[in-house]
C-alpha positions as CSV (number, residue, x, y, z in Angstrom):
1,M,94.1,90.8,91.7
2,G,91.8,90.7,88.7
3,T,88.7,89.7,90.7
4,W,89.3,92.4,93.4
5,A,90.0,95.0,90.7
6,E,86.7,94.1,88.9
7,S,84.8,94.2,92.2
8,V,86.2,97.6,93.2
9,Y,85.6,99.1,89.7
10,S,82.1,97.7,89.6
11,F,81.4,99.2,93.1
12,V,82.8,102.6,92.0
13,C,80.8,102.8,88.8
14,G,77.6,101.5,90.5
15,N,77.9,104.2,93.2
16,G,78.6,107.1,90.8
17,M,82.2,107.5,92.0
18,N,83.8,107.3,88.5
19,G,85.1,110.7,87.4
20,Q,85.7,111.7,91.0
21,V,88.7,111.5,93.3
22,V,88.2,109.5,96.4
23,T,90.7,108.5,99.1
24,G,92.0,105.1,99.8
25,F,90.4,105.5,103.3
26,E,87.0,105.9,101.7
27,L,87.3,102.5,99.9
28,F,89.7,100.5,101.9
29,G,89.9,101.9,105.5
30,P,88.1,100.6,108.6
31,G,84.3,100.4,107.9
32,A,84.8,101.0,104.2
33,P,83.3,98.7,101.5
34,F,86.6,96.9,101.0
35,V,88.8,96.4,104.0
36,L,92.0,95.2,102.5
37,P,95.6,95.5,103.7
38,D,97.7,98.3,102.1
39,P,99.8,96.0,99.9
40,V,96.7,94.3,98.5
41,W,94.6,97.4,97.7
42,T,97.6,99.2,96.2
43,R,98.1,96.3,93.8
44,V,94.4,96.4,93.0
45,I,94.6,100.1,92.1
46,A,97.8,99.4,90.1
47,R,95.9,96.8,88.1
48,L,93.1,99.4,87.4
49,E,95.8,101.9,86.4
50,E,97.2,99.5,83.9
51,E,93.8,99.0,82.4
52,G,93.3,102.8,82.2
53,K,90.4,102.8,84.8
54,A,92.1,104.6,87.6
55,A,95.0,106.9,88.6
56,L,96.6,107.0,92.0
57,F,97.8,110.3,93.6
58,E,100.1,110.0,96.6
59,G,98.8,111.6,99.8
60,D,100.7,114.2,101.9
61,D,101.7,111.5,104.5
62,A,103.7,108.8,102.8
63,R,103.5,106.8,106.0
64,N,99.7,106.5,105.5
65,P,98.8,105.2,102.1
66,L,95.1,105.4,102.8
67,E,95.4,109.2,102.3
68,A,96.2,108.6,98.7
69,G,93.7,110.0,96.2
70,I,92.3,107.7,93.5
71,K,90.6,109.0,90.4
72,F,88.4,106.5,88.5
73,N,87.7,106.9,84.8
């Protein structure tokens, strides 16, 4: 997960998204920069959370994890 986490964080910082909340859909949904299955991208974000680089906020619809908000530091 380290390489994916590094790639995602680099993309976020390079596009001025750090300090903002974005949805999983914006980064990982169809047509997004990183099209990854839910179990993979949630592990990527968990890794970034462990490193203090991101925080995941559950969305209103637990059946659709792409609705989750992610704040990058």
